[in-house]
C-alpha positions as CSV (number, residue, x, y, z in Angstrom):
1,M,-40.3,11.6,30.5
2,D,-40.1,15.2,31.5
3,D,-42.4,15.8,34.5
4,K,-43.7,19.1,32.9
5,L,-44.7,17.4,29.6
6,S,-47.5,15.1,30.8
7,M,-49.4,14.2,33.9
8,T,-51.3,11.3,32.2
9,N,-49.5,8.8,34.5
10,A,-50.6,10.6,37.7
11,T,-53.4,9.2,39.6
12,V,-55.8,11.0,41.9
13,R,-57.2,9.5,45.1
14,R,-58.7,10.6,48.4
15,A,-56.1,11.3,51.0
16,G,-56.0,9.5,54.4
17,V,-54.2,10.0,57.6
18,D,-51.3,8.0,56.2
19,D,-50.7,10.8,53.7
20,L,-50.6,13.5,56.4
21,E,-46.9,14.3,56.2
22,A,-46.7,14.6,52.4
23,V,-50.0,16.6,52.2
24,A,-48.8,18.9,55.0
25,V,-45.8,19.8,52.9
26,L,-48.0,20.7,49.9
27,F,-50.5,22.5,52.1
28,D,-47.7,24.6,53.7
29,G,-46.6,25.5,50.1
30,Y,-50.1,26.5,49.3
31,R,-50.3,28.8,52.3
32,R,-46.9,30.4,51.4
33,F,-48.3,31.0,47.9
34,Y,-50.9,33.2,49.6
35,E,-48.2,35.0,51.5
36,Q,-48.7,33.2,54.8
37,P,-45.7,32.4,57.0
38,A,-44.3,28.9,56.7
39,D,-45.8,26.7,59.5
40,L,-45.4,23.0,58.7
41,E,-46.4,21.9,62.2
42,G,-49.5,24.1,62.0
43,A,-50.3,22.6,58.6
44,R,-50.0,19.1,60.1
45,R,-52.3,19.9,63.0
46,F,-54.9,21.6,60.8
47,L,-55.0,18.7,58.2
48,H,-54.9,16.0,60.9
49,A,-58.0,17.6,62.4
50,R,-59.8,17.8,59.0
51,L,-59.0,14.2,58.2
52,N,-60.0,12.9,61.6
53,A,-63.2,14.8,61.7
54,R,-63.9,14.0,58.0
55,D,-65.1,17.6,57.6
56,S,-63.2,18.0,54.3
57,V,-62.2,15.9,51.4
58,I,-58.6,16.0,50.3
59,L,-57.8,14.6,46.8
60,V,-54.2,14.1,46.0
61,A,-52.4,13.6,42.7
62,E,-49.8,10.9,43.0
63,R,-47.1,9.4,40.8
64,D,-44.8,6.6,41.9
65,T,-45.9,7.1,45.6
66,Q,-45.0,10.8,45.4
67,L,-47.7,13.4,46.0
68,L,-47.5,16.2,43.3
69,G,-50.5,18.3,44.2
70,F,-53.9,18.4,46.1
71,T,-57.3,19.9,46.2
72,Q,-59.4,20.3,49.4
73,L,-63.2,20.4,49.3
74,Y,-65.5,21.5,52.1
75,P,-69.2,20.7,52.2
76,S,-71.8,23.4,52.2
77,F,-75.5,23.4,51.3
78,S,-77.9,25.4,49.1
79,S,-81.1,26.0,50.9
80,A,-82.9,27.1,47.7
81,S,-82.1,23.8,46.0
82,M,-81.9,21.7,49.2
83,R,-78.7,20.1,47.9
84,R,-75.1,19.9,48.9
85,V,-72.6,22.3,47.3
86,W,-68.9,21.6,47.6
87,I,-66.5,24.5,48.1
88,L,-63.2,23.9,46.2
89,N,-61.2,25.8,48.8
90,D,-57.6,24.8,48.0
91,L,-55.9,23.7,44.8
92,F,-52.1,23.5,44.7
93,V,-49.6,21.8,42.5
94,D,-45.9,21.5,43.5
95,P,-44.1,24.2,41.4
96,R,-41.8,21.5,40.0
97,Y,-44.9,19.8,38.3
98,R,-46.8,22.8,37.0
99,Q,-47.5,23.3,33.3
100,G,-48.1,19.6,32.7
101,G,-51.9,19.4,33.1
102,L,-52.0,18.4,36.8
103,G,-54.3,21.3,37.7
104,H,-56.8,19.9,35.1
105,V,-56.4,16.4,36.5
106,L,-57.2,17.6,40.0
107,M,-60.1,19.7,38.8
108,T,-61.6,16.8,37.0
109,A,-61.3,14.6,40.1
110,A,-63.0,17.3,42.2
111,E,-65.8,17.8,39.6
112,N,-66.3,14.0,39.4
113,F,-66.4,13.7,43.2
114,A,-69.1,16.4,43.5
115,R,-71.1,14.8,40.6
116,D,-70.9,11.4,42.2
117,D,-72.1,13.0,45.5
118,D,-75.2,14.3,43.6
119,A,-74.1,17.8,44.6
120,K,-75.7,20.9,43.0
121,G,-72.2,22.0,42.0
122,L,-68.8,23.4,43.1
123,V,-67.9,26.9,44.1
124,L,-64.5,28.5,44.5
125,A,-62.8,31.8,45.0
126,T,-59.4,33.0,43.9
127,Q,-57.4,36.2,44.0
128,K,-58.3,38.6,41.2
129,T,-54.6,38.6,40.3
130,N,-54.2,34.8,40.0
131,G,-54.3,34.7,36.2
132,P,-53.1,31.1,35.8
133,A,-55.8,29.8,38.1
134,K,-58.5,31.9,36.5
135,A,-57.5,30.7,33.0
136,L,-57.6,27.1,34.2
137,Y,-61.1,27.5,35.7
138,E,-62.5,29.3,32.6
139,A,-61.0,26.8,30.2
140,R,-62.9,24.1,32.1
141,G,-66.2,26.0,31.7
142,W,-66.4,27.6,35.2
143,K,-68.1,31.0,35.2
144,C,-67.3,34.0,37.3
145,D,-70.4,34.9,39.4
146,V,-71.9,38.2,38.2
147,A,-75.3,37.7,39.8
148,F,-74.2,37.9,43.4
149,D,-71.8,40.0,45.4
150,H,-69.9,38.1,48.0
151,Y,-69.1,39.8,51.3
152,F,-66.8,38.7,54.1
153,L,-66.5,39.7,57.7
154,Y,-63.0,38.8,59.0
155,F,-62.4,38.6,62.7
156,S,-58.6,38.1,62.5
157,S,-55.9,37.6,60.0
């Protein structure tokens, strides 16, 4: 079967330290997509710290023991609702496996994870120019926030 035709035989699971090497390669690809320099060793260190501290949840899509993509979620909280909110911070599919529905598979897994955690919901941000990602989110019922302006104060690049 052509990898781009169907991802129905991909499974999604939570990544562990044993997945570090394969997830680091995907994470480095994700960073390069956002025009960051390649840094596989830095990706390993960063993800190792996240996995050891359990301060993020990394869900990986896998087929035949090969990781095809991932999403990384960070916890936050809504003071108004007094409930957890998950930040869907990273979503990346290896370019060889795009256009086969794997983004939908990963989004479903992230949404189910947050529901199972009794979270208020999920939030995410993407570049205004990332048309494919925006189309994916909107096709799944996500809404662009028009009620709040989001501001950032960056201390370094």
